[in-house]
C-alpha positions as CSV (number, residue, x, y, z in Angstrom):
1,M,2.9,-90.2,8.5
2,A,4.9,-87.8,6.5
3,A,2.3,-85.1,6.9
4,E,2.3,-85.6,10.7
5,E,6.1,-85.4,10.8
6,E,6.1,-82.3,8.7
7,K,3.6,-80.7,11.1
8,K,5.9,-81.5,14.1
9,N,8.9,-80.1,12.3
10,G,7.0,-76.9,11.4
11,A,6.0,-76.5,15.1
12,R,9.6,-77.0,16.2
13,R,10.9,-74.5,13.7
14,S,8.2,-72.0,14.7
15,R,9.2,-72.4,18.4
16,L,12.8,-71.8,17.6
17,L,12.0,-68.8,15.5
18,W,10.0,-67.2,18.3
19,A,12.7,-68.1,20.8
20,G,15.2,-66.3,18.6
21,I,13.0,-63.2,18.2
22,L,12.4,-63.1,22.0
23,A,16.1,-63.5,22.7
24,V,17.0,-60.6,20.4
25,A,14.3,-58.4,21.9
26,G,15.5,-59.2,25.4
27,L,19.1,-58.4,24.6
28,V,18.1,-55.1,23.0
29,L,16.0,-54.2,26.0
30,L,18.8,-55.2,28.3
31,A,21.3,-53.1,26.5
32,V,19.0,-50.1,26.4
33,G,18.1,-50.6,30.1
34,L,21.7,-50.7,31.1
35,T,23.1,-47.9,28.9
36,V,20.5,-45.3,28.1
37,A,17.5,-45.6,30.4
38,D,17.6,-44.1,33.9
39,G,15.8,-44.8,37.2
40,A,12.7,-46.9,37.4
41,V,12.5,-47.2,33.6
42,A,15.9,-48.9,33.5
43,W,14.8,-51.4,36.2
44,L,11.6,-52.1,34.3
45,E,13.4,-52.7,31.0
46,A,16.0,-54.9,32.7
47,I,13.2,-57.1,34.4
48,V,11.3,-57.4,31.1
49,A,14.5,-58.3,29.3
50,I,15.3,-61.0,31.8
51,V,11.8,-62.4,31.5
52,L,12.0,-62.4,27.7
53,L,15.4,-64.2,27.8
54,V,14.0,-66.9,30.2
55,V,11.0,-67.5,28.0
56,S,13.3,-67.7,25.0
57,Y,15.4,-70.3,26.8
58,A,12.3,-72.3,27.8
59,L,11.0,-72.3,24.2
60,Q,14.4,-73.5,22.9
61,R,14.6,-76.2,25.5
62,L,11.1,-77.4,24.6
63,A,11.9,-77.5,20.9
64,R,15.2,-79.3,21.4
65,R,13.7,-81.8,23.9
66,E,11.1,-82.8,21.4
67,T,13.8,-83.4,18.8
68,V,16.2,-85.3,21.0
69,Y,13.6,-87.5,22.9
70,R,11.1,-88.2,20.1
71,H,10.6,-91.8,19.4
72,D,11.8,-92.9,16.0
73,E,9.2,-95.3,14.5
74,P,10.4,-98.3,12.6
75,R,10.1,-98.0,8.8
């Protein structure tokens, strides 16, 4: 059972890592879209940034839900 638990923990950590990477990328794109970019490019960057932030939030929520609602097995 320890190997299975370690596999689940690894998947959770991987999801949280990707969520963090997507959040940082989304924030950078949003900052560039709102400050530097102009016209249609700014709108495109802002939309992509919002999508990345939403996906990041969904990944974080999925990883945390698996942690909070997992069933602890008796030892």
